[in-house]
C-alpha positions as CSV (number, residue, x, y, z in Angstrom):
1,M,-27.1,-40.0,74.8
2,D,-24.3,-38.0,73.4
3,Q,-22.8,-37.6,76.8
4,Q,-22.8,-41.4,77.4
5,Q,-21.2,-42.1,74.0
6,K,-18.4,-39.6,74.7
7,P,-17.0,-41.4,77.8
8,Q,-17.0,-44.6,75.9
9,D,-15.2,-43.0,73.0
10,R,-12.7,-41.5,75.4
11,Q,-12.1,-44.9,76.9
12,E,-11.6,-46.5,73.5
13,Q,-9.2,-43.7,72.5
14,Q,-7.2,-44.1,75.7
15,Q,-7.0,-47.8,75.3
16,S,-5.9,-47.4,71.7
17,K,-3.2,-44.9,72.8
18,T,-1.9,-47.2,75.5
19,S,-1.8,-50.2,73.1
20,A,-0.1,-48.1,70.5
21,Q,2.4,-46.8,73.1
22,S,3.1,-50.3,74.3
23,T,3.8,-51.6,70.7
24,I,6.2,-48.7,69.9
25,P,9.0,-50.1,72.1
26,Q,8.4,-53.5,70.7
27,R,8.7,-52.1,67.1
28,R,11.9,-50.2,68.1
29,Q,13.3,-53.4,69.5
30,L,12.6,-55.3,66.3
31,L,14.1,-52.6,64.2
32,S,17.2,-52.3,66.3
33,T,18.0,-56.0,66.2
34,P,20.8,-56.8,63.7
35,A,19.0,-60.0,62.5
36,W,16.2,-58.1,60.9
37,Q,17.0,-55.5,58.3
38,P,14.6,-54.7,55.5
39,K,16.4,-54.5,52.2
40,S,15.2,-54.1,48.7
41,R,16.0,-56.6,46.0
42,R,18.5,-54.2,44.4
43,Q,20.4,-53.9,47.7
44,Q,20.3,-57.7,48.1
45,R,21.7,-58.2,44.6
46,G,24.7,-56.0,45.3
47,Q,25.8,-58.2,48.1
48,K,28.2,-60.9,47.3
49,A,26.8,-64.2,48.3
50,K,29.2,-66.6,49.9
51,S,29.2,-69.8,47.9
52,S,29.8,-73.1,49.5
53,A,32.2,-75.7,48.3
54,K,29.1,-77.7,47.1
55,E,27.8,-74.8,45.0
56,R,31.3,-74.2,43.5
57,Q,31.5,-77.9,42.6
58,L,28.0,-77.9,41.0
59,D,28.9,-74.7,39.1
60,Q,32.0,-76.5,37.8
61,Q,30.0,-79.5,36.7
62,I,27.4,-77.3,35.0
63,W,30.3,-75.4,33.3
64,L,31.8,-78.6,32.0
65,L,28.4,-79.6,30.6
66,H,28.0,-76.3,28.9
67,Q,31.5,-76.5,27.5
68,A,30.5,-79.7,25.7
69,M,27.2,-78.2,24.6
70,V,29.0,-75.2,23.1
71,E,31.3,-77.5,21.2
72,K,28.4,-79.6,20.0
73,L,26.5,-76.4,18.9
74,L,29.5,-75.1,17.0
75,A,29.8,-78.5,15.2
76,A,26.1,-78.6,14.4
77,P,24.7,-75.0,14.2
78,Q,21.4,-76.1,12.7
79,Q,20.3,-77.2,16.3
80,A,20.3,-73.5,17.2
81,T,16.9,-72.9,15.5
82,R,15.3,-75.6,17.7
83,I,16.8,-74.0,20.8
84,Q,15.6,-70.6,19.7
85,Q,12.1,-71.9,19.2
86,Q,12.1,-73.4,22.7
87,L,13.4,-70.1,24.1
88,D,10.5,-68.2,22.4
89,E,8.0,-70.7,23.7
90,R,9.3,-70.5,27.3
91,Y,9.4,-66.8,27.2
92,Q,5.8,-66.5,25.9
93,Q,4.6,-68.9,28.6
94,G,6.3,-66.7,31.2
95,L,8.9,-69.3,32.2
96,L,11.8,-67.0,31.3
97,R,12.4,-63.5,32.4
98,H,13.3,-60.9,29.9
99,G,17.0,-60.7,30.9
100,E,17.5,-64.5,30.7
101,Y,15.7,-64.5,27.3
102,L,18.1,-61.8,26.0
103,F,21.1,-63.6,27.4
104,W,20.4,-66.9,25.5
105,S,19.1,-65.2,22.4
106,T,22.1,-63.0,21.9
107,A,24.4,-65.9,22.7
108,L,22.7,-67.9,19.9
109,L,23.1,-65.0,17.5
110,Q,26.9,-65.1,18.1
111,L,27.1,-68.7,16.9
112,D,28.9,-67.6,13.8
113,Q,31.7,-66.1,15.9
114,P,33.0,-69.1,17.9
115,E,35.2,-67.3,20.3
116,L,32.6,-64.7,21.2
117,F,30.0,-67.5,21.5
118,R,32.3,-69.4,23.9
119,Q,33.0,-66.3,26.0
120,S,29.3,-65.4,26.3
121,L,28.2,-68.9,27.4
122,L,31.2,-69.9,29.5
123,G,31.8,-66.6,31.3
124,D,32.7,-66.8,35.0
125,D,30.4,-64.0,36.2
126,A,27.5,-64.4,38.6
127,Q,24.9,-63.7,35.9
128,S,26.3,-66.4,33.5
129,R,26.4,-68.9,36.3
130,K,22.8,-68.2,37.3
131,Y,21.6,-68.6,33.7
132,R,23.6,-71.8,33.2
133,R,21.9,-73.3,36.2
134,R,18.6,-72.7,34.3
135,T,20.0,-73.7,30.9
136,A,18.2,-73.2,27.7
137,L,20.4,-75.8,26.1
138,S,18.5,-78.8,27.5
139,A,18.3,-82.0,25.6
140,L,21.4,-81.1,23.5
141,L,23.6,-83.8,25.0
142,T,22.7,-87.4,25.2
143,E,22.9,-89.3,28.5
144,A,26.0,-91.1,27.3
145,E,27.7,-87.8,26.6
146,R,26.8,-86.5,30.1
147,Q,28.1,-89.6,31.8
148,A,31.4,-89.3,29.8
149,I,31.8,-85.8,31.1
150,F,31.0,-86.8,34.7
151,S,33.1,-90.0,34.8
152,G,36.3,-88.1,35.6
153,L,34.7,-85.9,38.2
154,P,34.5,-86.6,42.0
155,P,30.9,-87.0,43.3
156,V,29.1,-83.9,44.8
157,A,29.7,-83.7,48.5
158,E,26.4,-83.4,50.5
């Protein structure tokens, strides 16, 4: 019985070797193609993303909205407590990552220093643009105020 099993085992081993050998060139071919390159998130973050005209225009519109929100918050700082409560709730529910939570929380702490507050929320770096796209200052402007901001802007090109 042992002798009968050994030839079967040998055949299976040979078949697995040949199948493994046939997939090695395929794997090499996949790895050598320039379209597929495994990268970690850290490596991907370091690359500058090319932004389209549409994205730049959207960022400009979001920046204008936030400029109005900043001025409204500076005029009525009591609304910051409501925004901070919303931040805390969203963070506890897992809707905000830690870095985003810190960005908005520290910005609200700088409300008593108007220039620093403006700089932190209206910065032109990639991180600020990313956080402004997922703003924590929602429901601060009325619809009429939003329309007044957008009335002088061209429509977003699609």
